[in-house]
C-alpha angles and dihedrals in degrees: 000000000000118000130193138191091227127023113191118195108203131021102227123119098293093043094047094050094046091049094052094041090053092048092051088055087059095255127139111249136192124186116201116195128168095205126105089247138014120271105074127218092324095062102034109033109002136038103006099042095048092047092045092052089047093055091046091052093049092050098045097038094052090222093145091059099044090095087072104028102035134256093287093062117118132169091210116025100204110040116182137180089262090063090056096044094050094062091038092058093050091051093048093049090052094048091050092047092051092049094047089052092049091053093046093047092051097042094249113156121212134197130192104222145104113267124211125182115242094177139327093294105031140057131190113223129196124191126213089259089057098253110150131198141153122244126195126212142181095208132010137196122205108209103153097138125210141289129215114280107247114191115207092238095059111090100222105187108156090240108069104353119056142168124221092271097044090051089072089067094051105148093210140004111274119246088222133001137204115197116199111203129051096211126110097284096044093048092047096052092039092057095040092057091043088057086060089058091251109149104246133192114194114202125195124166092209122079092248144023130233093015092181091065125086106274094230090059092046092049091051091045092052090049090052092049092051091045087058090055101262119145115223122196113190132175098024125102125223111250100185143349118214122190123198140161094278097046138280140308126211112203113204128211091241092058099261120130123210111203115197142153093241137018121205111198107202103157104134142318137243135213120271092230101119096107099039098086091220091175089071089069100030098249113145132202135197127249090280095049096255116149119223115231140169103273093221102043102019090228116154124217086282106070098219094044118079133184130202143165127034094338088074094052132229131067090025097186127146089227096054091041090060093054093044090057092052093047092049092051093047093049091048091059099039100257110149117222130192116250112281116249112267094233130058130165129261119212123195111188097207125132101289103027121242124202132168141175133184127004125350120224090256091052092050090053092048088054092051094236117157105233148165129207134211126201133198124188115216088223086064092062123083092228090052090054093047090052093046093242107164097174144030133083146199122232123196123190120203134188113243090208100058101005092236122152109252104176141003120201125184134185119181145037114355095005094140091054097041094052093073091072089061091044092056093048093048095048093045089049094243124173138216088272091071091065094042097047100039131082121234125199113268126251100022138119087239087071084078088079089061091049095047090045091054091046091054092041092056093046088051090056094254097153091048092048093051091046091051091051090053093040090239133124116262117250 
């Protein structure tokens, strides 16, 4: 029987990082994945596909240039599903090739099979060909990811009713689309299809969407979606979905009926734990298949078995999953790590992008912190005008007590890239003075940090404070 220092079940972001980190520590590593190719949910049905399709849509639709050339402008007049899939396949092939090379270079072995726990130090594996064997391990990491939540009363048929994985195999672009679920996945796909000029209705039973994002960003985001012609139904639950030959009907609890060509059900996900036989080792999960772990070490209730990534729940980001896998591997082999920074960025690849780091304005108020905020509109920057950006803004929140940056919140082009400036300043305990005193490349969207910093600085009485220090009247 083969035995490994680290057994990784699943090859998504957390599994990949844990495997490579373990190998770099000189440990023997085996990655077991049931998928056709390495990469896990992130590469094949989650993060990479949705972002690739988004980029393809933005390029072919000409949406970024419509500020100059009008709403009727398109780079490619007739965009079909085949256009989206062609670029997607190239991207996926590249991702898998890179991952295979990383494993080969670091001596990580991989096996395509289903893994089932026999006890706390052994798993039984079965390949697609039916070959069975038992594998021993000192430590194991569960990184199986999640799958779309599929309620029994939703008639998924692959023709008119899809989940967020089936939608990648859509044979043609829908004539109209209803997206049920105002979370990250639902919002991303809703705005992507809207960018293709598909009439979209976004349905969310709660009174708001993206409730972990600063409300000012969400309000502006909803305004932009409606300005593009999207219909947004908030605060009403879905009573029933009916599929027929002509399309689908979404019957709402308030009596309204939304008739569309295609429905995308994107209301939650559940852990891919069905085949693991967790009962054999005494690891329990919640009703959505999420495994409870120590938030600092990612150990489960069984000390030598860890779990990381989406299967442990919030925040369910590829970026945090990568780090969770590394931390779990280091802890397993006794490598001490400094405490992780309290703040990390969120990225929502909608159209437009949303990214945020640190405290929202509501959180600052809840904590009773005296604060001031500064705002910069992308349209105020020269680069924004050059790019034809007519919307989007950056919001910075500062403490009045120590002038430190508490939160950076961005809506618009390049938000997921720009947010890292705010992340660095927050984690290094920087103040408003950093933005006022430092030079930013011109013309760039990053210059918005300077503008927002100066806006807050002025509201904080910055000019008066400097004048008092110099014993001169403020301008």
